N, C-alpha and C positions, 0 to 999 in steps of 0.2 A: 747704763752702757753695757752692751753685751760683748761677747768675745769676737764678734765679726767687725771688720772695717765697715764704715758707714758710707760706702760708695754706691749704694742703691737706695733710691727713694721707694722703699718697700711699702706696699699696701698692707693694711692691718689684718687681712684675712689669710689663712693658711689653707691651701688646697691640698687635700689629703686623699682624695679618691676620684677616679674618673672612668667613664665608659663612653666611648664615642665622642659626641659633642658635649655631653653633660658631665660636670664635675661637682664635687661637694667639698665644702670647707670643714674645718674641725668642729664647727657647731652643727653640722648636718645640713646647712643651707645649700640649696641646689642653684646652679648657674648654667647658662649656656656659654660655652667657652668659644668666643669669637676672636681669641688671640692665638690659639693653638701653640702656645709657647713662643709667640712671635714667628709664625709660619713654620714651625718645627713639626708638630704632631699632625702630619699630613693625612694620616689614616685614623686620626682621632686617638683617644686614650684607650689603652689596653686592648688594642686590636688583636683578635685571637691568633692571627698568622704571625704577628710580631712576637707575641708572648711565646708561642710555640718555637719560633726560630731561636730566640735568645735562651730559652730553657734548654733546648737540645744542644746548642753550641756550648753552653755553660757547663754541661756535663761531659764535654770532650776536652777542650783546651781553650783557655782565655787569651793567652799571650805567648808568643814565641820569639819576637823581635824580627825586624826586617833583615837580619843576617841570614835568614833561612828562606827557602822557596815558599811561596804562598799561593797555592792553587786557587783558594777562595778569592784572593785579590785579582788574580788573572781572570777568573770567571766574571767578577763584578765589572772589571774594566771592559771586558768584551761586551757585556750587556750595555754599558754606557756609550760605547763607540759604535754600536750596531746601527746601521742605516743612517749614518751622518758622515761628515767629512773629517771627523777626528780619528786618531789611530792609537793614542796612548793616554794613560791616566797615571796620576800620582795621588796617593791618599794620605790625609792628615787628620786633624781633629776638630778644627773650627773654621769658620768663615774667614777670620783674620789670618789664620795660618795659610789658608788656600790663596788668599790675595797676596800674601808675602811671597808665596811660591811663584805665583804668576808674575809678580814684579821682578823677582830674581831671574826667572827664566827669560823674560823679555829683554832685560838688560844684558844678560850674559850672551844670549843668542845674537843680538844686534851689535854688541860692543858699544852701544850708546846708553846714555843714562836719563835722558829727558823723557818724561811721561806726561801726557796731557790728561787731566781729569776735569770734573765739572762741579759747579756750585750746587750745594744742597745734597751732594753725593755722600754716601757713607760706605766705607770699605773695611772698617775695623779699628781696633784700638791699640794694636802693636805699632811700633814706630813707623815702619814703612807704610802700613795700611792707614794709619792716622795721618801721615803726611799726604797720602793720596786723597784723603777725605776733604770735601769742599765745605766744611763747617768749622768755623773758628772755635765754637764752644767745645768741640771735641779735642782741640789741640791746645787750648789755653792752659798755661801754667807748667808745661812740660819742657820748656827750653827749646833749643834749636831742633828743628825738624830735619828729616832726611831731605837732602837737596834735590833739585832738578824736577820738581813737580810744578806744572803750570795749571792753575785752576781757572776755567773759563765758564761763562754763562751757559747753562744747559739749553739745548735746542736753538742756539745762536749760530747759524751757518757762517755768517761773515766773520764773527770773532774767531771761529775755528780756523777758517781759511787764513786769517791774518796771523795766526800763531804757529802755523806749521812751517818748519824749515828742516834742514838736513840733520839737525841734532836730535830730532824726535825719534825715540825708539818705539813708542807705543801710545795708543789712545785707549783709555780705560773708562768704561761707563756701565751704568745699570740701565736695562731696558725700561724698567719702571723703578724710579727712586722710591724706596720704602721709607726710611727714616726722614727723608727730605720732603715728604708730603704726598706720596703716591702720584708722582709726575711721570708720565709716559713719554718716551722718545717719539718725536714726530716723524712721519715718513720722509719729509724733506731733510731732516737732520740725519736720519739713518742713511739715506742715499748719499748725502754729502760725505759722511764718514767712510762709507764703502769706497767711494771714488778716490778720496784722499789716500786711504790706506793702500789701495791698489796702484795708484800712480806714483806715490812717494815712497813705496816700499816700507810702510810703517805697519807694525803689528797691531792687531786689535784684541784687547782683553775685554771680555764681557763678564761682569760680576753678576752671577746668577745665584748668589748665596740665598737670597730670599725669593727670587722669581722662578728658580729652577725646580725640577722634579714635579711638574704638573701644576704648579701653583697658578699659572696664568692660562691653563687650558691646553697647553702643548708641553712636550717634554721639557723644553727650555724656551724662555720667552723670545730669544733671538729668532726662533723659527717663525715668528709672526712678522718678521721684518726682512729686508733684503740683505741684512748683515750676515757675514760669514766669518766669525771670529777665529783667530789663531789659537786663542786660549780662553777657556771658560772656567770660572771658579764656581764651586757649589758647596753647600753645607746644609744647614737647617733641615729641610725635608728629606734629605738623602737617607738619614737614619731613622726618620719617623719619631724622633725623641731620644735616640741613642747617639752619642757624640761621634760623628764621622764626617769628614769633608774631603775635598780634593779638587784637582784641576784636570781638565781634558786638554790635550794639545794635538796639533797636526803632526804628520810624519816628519815634516821638515825640522821640527824642534827636537827630535828624538836624541840626537847625538849631543845636544847641548847639556842635558841633564845626565851626565855620566856618573859612574860610581864616585861617591865622596863630594859631589857638588851640592847636594841638598838632602836632608833626611829628617826623620822623626822617630822617636822611640815608640810611641803608642799608635801612630797613624796606620790605618789598615789592619788593626788587630782582628783576630778571628771573630770576636763578639760583634764588633761594628760591621764587619763585612757580611756576616750572616744576616744581620737585621737589614742592612742596606740592600742586599740582594733580594730579600723578600719584598721590600718596598718597591724596588724597580720592577719586579715581576708583576706586581699588582698595578702600579700607577702607569707604567708605560704601555699598558694595553689600550688600544685605540678606543674601545668601548668605554673605558674608565675616563679617558681624557674628554671624550664627547659628553659624558655626563657632567664633568666639571664645567664645560662651556654652557651646557643647558642650565645648570644650577646658577651659574653666573648671570646669565640673561634673565633668569627668573628673579634673582635677588635685586638686580638693577631695576627691573620693571617694578617690583614691589616698592623699592625705595623711591623711585621717581613718582609713583602713584601717591605715595604717602607724604612726601616732603615737597613743599613749594620750591620750584626751581629758582625763583628770585632770591630765596634765602639759603638754599643748599645746592651745592654742585657735587654730583656723584661722578667719580672717575676711577680709572684703573683697568686692570685686565683680569679675567678669570675670577678666582676667589681671593684676589688681592685688590680690594676696593677701598676708596677713601671718600668720606663725606666732608667737603669743605664747608665749614659752618660760618665762615666769615668772622669768627671771634675765637677767643681762647677756649679750648675744649677740656682743660683739666677738670673743671667742675662737672662737665658732662660725662666724662669717664667715671667719675665718682657716683653720679646719679644712675648711670647704667648699671654699675656694680650693685648698688642698693636695690635696683629693680630686678636683679638676677641675670644680668648680661655682662660678660667680661669683654672689654674693648681695650685698645691701646691707641695712643695718639701717634700722629705722624707729623712732626713739626707742631707749631703752636695752635693752628686753626683747623686741623684735619683729624677726624675720627677714622681710624683704620679698622677695617673688617677683614679678619683672617681666619675664617672658620676652617675646621678640618675639611679636606676635599670630599669626605664621606658625609658631610652634613645633609640632612634630609630637607625636603621642601617644607614639611611641617615645622621643622626647627627654624627655617628661614622665616616662615610666617610669624612664628612666636617672637623671634628677634626683632623683626620690623615693627611688630605691635608694641614691644617694649620701647624701641627707639622713638616711636611717635608719641608715647606718653610723656617724655621729657624734652623732646626737641620742639614740639609744637606748643 
């Protein structure tokens, strides 16, 4: 028994070195990292621009507190709300914190408490975010949850219409459910949500913690739908591996988060902001996003060529893909690791592929070749 709590089912290998998509463990074994820290290392490991940004900022100042003006935060916020309908940002440290902020903002702005979420969703492990999550296994054992969350079947238009009334403050969803099995919102469901929010004066919160920052081939995944959220949460890829998260909101919400209403000690610190600004400067270039789409199409094609469709279903968007294997995949994750490919599951039956957005086609070919050795 070590000095750490046992709340992670840790794998036996220790990753000690990485460059781009390739990592090495403490024994020197090489792996292709198709987890990216669970969609975090969007530019791969040890990207030179990120190393430079954090080194330069570390030699200036690490932390000042949000008691003081922060020009870096302002610049990052301006980059994130450029060319979209958002106008303001709030920065924190993790996806769960971002979703807590989104929930608080929606409740305070509307004066209502009821929020609709969906089965198989995952929004975090703090009490508010956990209460919004549509998975009992995440909530089990922690006693009474935060009240006024209604969890509905995902992509069920009629169930949603039947649950909406004057008490609803917001609808909260992922465009592609990550932990829930790489399930994408359908066009019909997105259109229904849009209509309901507009006609019933309900806020829309889109959780882009995993899907945002180029992961699905656009800046944010909602841009590939008709949805126009009032609040978007983001984390993971925003810092490319450095802890930073936040929310974006529309101008109508600005006065709701006044001084003293919400805060964080470390959120938006100079180190995180410097790295995130560098990530945004690279990822939000249209040429970069186009490459993500191209590599996604290439990966999907190679998977579909190599895996029989009657046995495996490939789904997802961008470089957030899932292979539904129709059976438990825990042993398959272990076999992939043994063969030099790091994967993560999404629910019991789905292998999730989350390579860095900088992955090469040669690395995609190598990964698919490894997959075929133990899936077929």
